[in-house]
C-alpha positions as semicolon CSV with decimal commas, in nm:
position;residue;x (nm);y (nm);z (nm)
1;X;-5,149;-0,169;-16,880
2;X;-4,931;-0,449;-16,837
3;X;-4,966;-0,670;-16,520
4;X;-4,872;-0,572;-16,176
5;X;-4,804;-0,805;-15,863
6;X;-4,899;-0,704;-15,529
7;X;-4,758;-0,866;-15,225
8;X;-4,948;-0,873;-14,929
9;X;-4,726;-0,880;-14,610
10;X;-4,844;-1,055;-14,307
11;X;-4,738;-0,987;-13,979
12;X;-4,572;-1,310;-13,812
13;X;-4,517;-1,335;-13,443
14;X;-4,304;-1,671;-13,488
15;X;-4,081;-1,498;-13,762
16;X;-4,041;-1,211;-13,532
17;X;-3,972;-1,421;-13,260
18;X;-3,682;-1,599;-13,419
19;X;-3,548;-1,293;-13,523
20;X;-3,548;-1,180;-13,164
21;X;-3,348;-1,495;-13,068
22;X;-3,084;-1,465;-13,343
23;X;-3,002;-1,099;-13,307
24;X;-3,127;-1,012;-13,638
25;X;-3,399;-0,773;-13,494
26;X;-3,190;-0,527;-13,322
27;X;-2,926;-0,348;-13,514
28;X;-2,616;-0,220;-13,378
29;X;-2,660;0,170;-13,372
30;X;-2,356;0,343;-13,560
31;X;-2,171;0,604;-13,364
32;X;-2,279;0,971;-13,471
33;X;-1,916;1,061;-13,596
34;X;-1,937;0,733;-13,878
35;X;-2,285;0,846;-14,037
36;X;-2,155;1,032;-14,331
37;X;-1,828;1,198;-14,347
38;X;-1,897;1,423;-14,603
39;X;-2,167;1,574;-14,432
40;X;-1,965;1,590;-14,123
41;X;-1,671;1,779;-14,273
42;X;-1,925;2,011;-14,465
43;X;-2,084;2,067;-14,107
44;X;-1,729;2,122;-13,974
45;X;-1,649;2,366;-14,253
46;X;-2,002;2,553;-14,195
47;X;-1,908;2,606;-13,820
48;X;-1,560;2,720;-13,903
49;X;-1,690;2,985;-14,126
50;X;-1,960;3,096;-13,877
51;X;-1,749;3,122;-13,597
52;X;-1,467;3,357;-13,820
53;X;-1,825;3,537;-13,923
54;X;-1,909;3,591;-13,570
55;X;-1,539;3,716;-13,450
56;X;-1,559;3,967;-13,768
57;X;-1,909;4,112;-13,668
58;X;-1,755;4,123;-13,312
59;X;-1,454;4,303;-13,413
60;X;-1,663;4,577;-13,615
61;X;-1,924;4,608;-13,360
62;X;-1,688;4,682;-13,083
63;X;-1,521;4,947;-13,347
64;X;-1,856;5,095;-13,383
65;X;-1,887;5,139;-13,013
66;X;-1,552;5,304;-12,965
67;X;-1,621;5,543;-13,261
68;X;-1,931;5,614;-13,095
69;X;-1,772;5,706;-12,776
70;X;-1,520;5,890;-12,927
71;X;-1,780;6,125;-13,085
72;X;-1,939;6,163;-12,765
73;X;-1,665;6,327;-12,643
74;X;-1,574;6,524;-12,890
75;X;-1,935;6,660;-12,886
76;X;-1,892;6,718;-12,515
77;X;-1,576;6,900;-12,559
78;X;-1,750;7,116;-12,788
79;X;-2,030;7,201;-12,574
80;X;-1,826;7,281;-12,292
81;X;-1,615;7,549;-12,492
């Protein structure tokens, strides 16, 4: 085995206080729109595809309902005759 080094980190309250005073401790939070533009684009495409899919499914669902109503009317007319 080649040599390894272990670094032991000790929490220093003094250093933490210095960071708090200098403003380094708190990072400015990035706006959600600027985090990852690639992911944002992919999410937008996915959402658009989902919307198109839902509209298509709703259209076919409505057509199936209309066909079923039409079939029931025809059956009732045949039964009346």
